[in-house]
C-alpha positions in Angstrom: 224.1 137.9 83.8 224.1 134.5 85.3 222.6 131.6 83.3 219.4 129.7 84.6 219.1 126.2 83.8 215.3 125.8 82.0 213.5 123.4 83.7 210.3 121.4 82.1 207.9 121.7 85.1 205.3 124.1 84.3 204.3 126.9 86.5 201.0 127.7 88.0 199.1 128.6 84.9 195.7 126.7 85.7 193.5 125.4 88.7 195.1 122.4 90.3 193.3 119.1 90.2 191.6 118.5 93.3 191.6 115.0 95.3 188.1 113.3 95.4 187.4 114.0 99.0 188.1 117.7 98.7 185.9 117.9 95.3 183.1 116.3 97.5 183.4 119.1 100.2 183.2 121.9 97.6 180.0 120.5 95.6 176.6 122.1 96.4 174.3 119.4 97.8 171.1 118.7 95.6 168.0 120.4 96.6 166.0 117.3 97.9 162.2 117.6 96.8 159.8 115.5 98.2 158.0 113.3 95.5 154.5 113.8 94.7 152.1 111.3 95.6 149.8 109.6 92.9 146.4 109.3 94.1 144.4 110.2 96.9 145.6 110.2 100.4 145.0 107.3 102.5 141.4 107.3 104.3 140.2 109.5 102.0 137.5 107.3 101.1 135.8 107.0 104.6 136.5 111.2 105.2 133.3 113.1 104.5 134.8 115.9 102.3 132.9 119.3 102.7 133.8 120.6 99.2 131.6 118.1 97.8 128.6 118.7 99.8 129.2 122.5 98.4 129.2 121.3 94.9 125.8 119.3 95.5 123.8 122.0 96.9 120.6 120.8 95.6 120.8 117.7 97.8 119.8 117.7 101.6 123.1 116.8 103.3 126.4 115.7 102.4 126.5 112.4 100.7 128.6 109.9 102.6 130.6 108.0 99.6 130.8 105.0 101.7 126.9 104.2 101.0 126.0 102.2 97.8 123.0 101.2 96.4 119.6 101.7 98.0 118.2 99.0 96.2 116.4 96.0 98.5 118.1 92.7 98.2 115.9 89.7 98.5 117.3 87.4 101.1 115.4 84.1 100.2 115.0 83.2 96.8 111.7 83.4 95.3 110.2 80.6 93.0 109.3 81.9 89.8 107.3 80.1 87.3 108.6 80.4 83.9 106.5 78.8 81.1 108.2 76.0 79.6 108.5 76.3 75.7 107.8 73.0 73.8 111.0 72.2 71.8 111.2 73.0 68.2 111.4 69.6 66.6 111.7 71.0 63.3 115.2 70.6 61.8 116.7 73.7 61.2 118.8 72.7 58.2 116.8 71.9 54.9 117.7 68.9 52.6 118.0 69.6 49.4 118.7 67.1 46.2 122.3 66.9 45.0 122.5 69.1 41.9 122.8 66.9 38.8 126.0 67.4 36.7 125.2 69.2 33.8 127.0 68.1 31.0 127.6 64.2 30.1 131.1 63.1 29.7 131.1 63.2 25.9 129.6 66.9 25.8 132.5 67.9 27.9 134.9 66.3 25.9 133.5 68.1 23.0 133.9 71.4 24.9 137.3 71.0 25.7 138.5 69.8 22.4 137.1 73.1 20.9 138.3 75.4 23.2 140.4 77.8 21.4 142.6 79.0 24.3 143.5 75.3 24.9 144.5 74.7 21.2 146.4 78.2 21.2 148.3 76.8 24.3 148.8 73.4 22.6 150.5 75.0 19.7 153.0 76.9 22.2 153.8 73.9 23.9 154.6 71.9 20.7 156.9 74.7 19.6 158.8 74.2 22.8 157.6 77.4 24.2 157.2 77.3 28.2 154.0 78.1 29.7 154.0 80.2 33.2 151.4 81.1 35.5 147.7 80.9 34.8 148.2 79.9 31.3 150.2 76.6 32.4 147.5 75.8 35.4 144.7 76.0 33.0 146.8 74.0 30.4 147.3 71.2 32.8 143.9 71.1 34.2 142.4 70.8 30.9 144.8 68.0 29.8 144.6 66.2 32.9 140.6 66.4 32.5 140.8 65.3 29.2 142.5 62.1 30.0 140.2 61.4 32.6 137.1 61.7 30.1 138.9 59.7 27.4 139.5 57.0 29.9 135.6 56.9 30.8 134.7 56.8 27.3 137.0 54.0 26.3 138.7 56.3 23.7 142.2 56.4 25.2 144.9 54.3 23.3 146.8 52.3 25.8 149.3 50.7 24.1 152.8 49.9 25.2 154.6 52.9 23.1 156.2 54.2 26.3 158.5 51.3 26.4 159.3 51.0 22.9 160.3 54.9 23.2 162.2 54.3 26.3 166.0 54.1 25.2 166.8 52.5 28.8 164.3 49.6 28.5 165.8 48.9 24.9 169.2 48.8 26.2 168.2 46.2 29.0 166.5 43.9 26.6 169.5 43.5 24.0 171.7 40.5 24.7 175.1 41.8 24.2 176.4 38.3 24.6 175.6 37.5 21.5 176.7 40.6 19.6 180.3 40.3 21.7 180.6 36.4 21.4 179.1 35.9 18.3 176.2 33.7 17.4 177.9 30.4 18.9 176.4 30.5 22.2 
């Protein structure tokens, strides 16, 4: 027995790959279908359709779809006399007096000072508690109104305590040259 050299090429195991030109020839062409038209055929408006005439058997003769309204139209404008209405000279809106404020400044001040919710919120603020939401809005609104009322009534104390408590203002007021250089200058 003679020895045969093994080769790497494979045998005809599968179908061979066809070039593009041959593959096109073997493909079946798609069936060409006619597109459906959307709507009526052209000229159908002017054509008298017998089917519609059969459906409307109660009417005499076929109805022409081109005919429109039979209502007569006046070719000359007629003068119509309309009665003139007198203009309504009365005003539509009514004037009303402005509502007088219900409380005087002193009464409103007394109500704010006796407000229990405001007193509770004030205690919480003095205890360094932070107010949030509706409570903060209520507290700010009432304290602002209280300050306005105190100014109106002349009860507010307008002293220069803000400057005394301000450390920056004290720092600027001190004369450092005297303390550093001495009292000689």
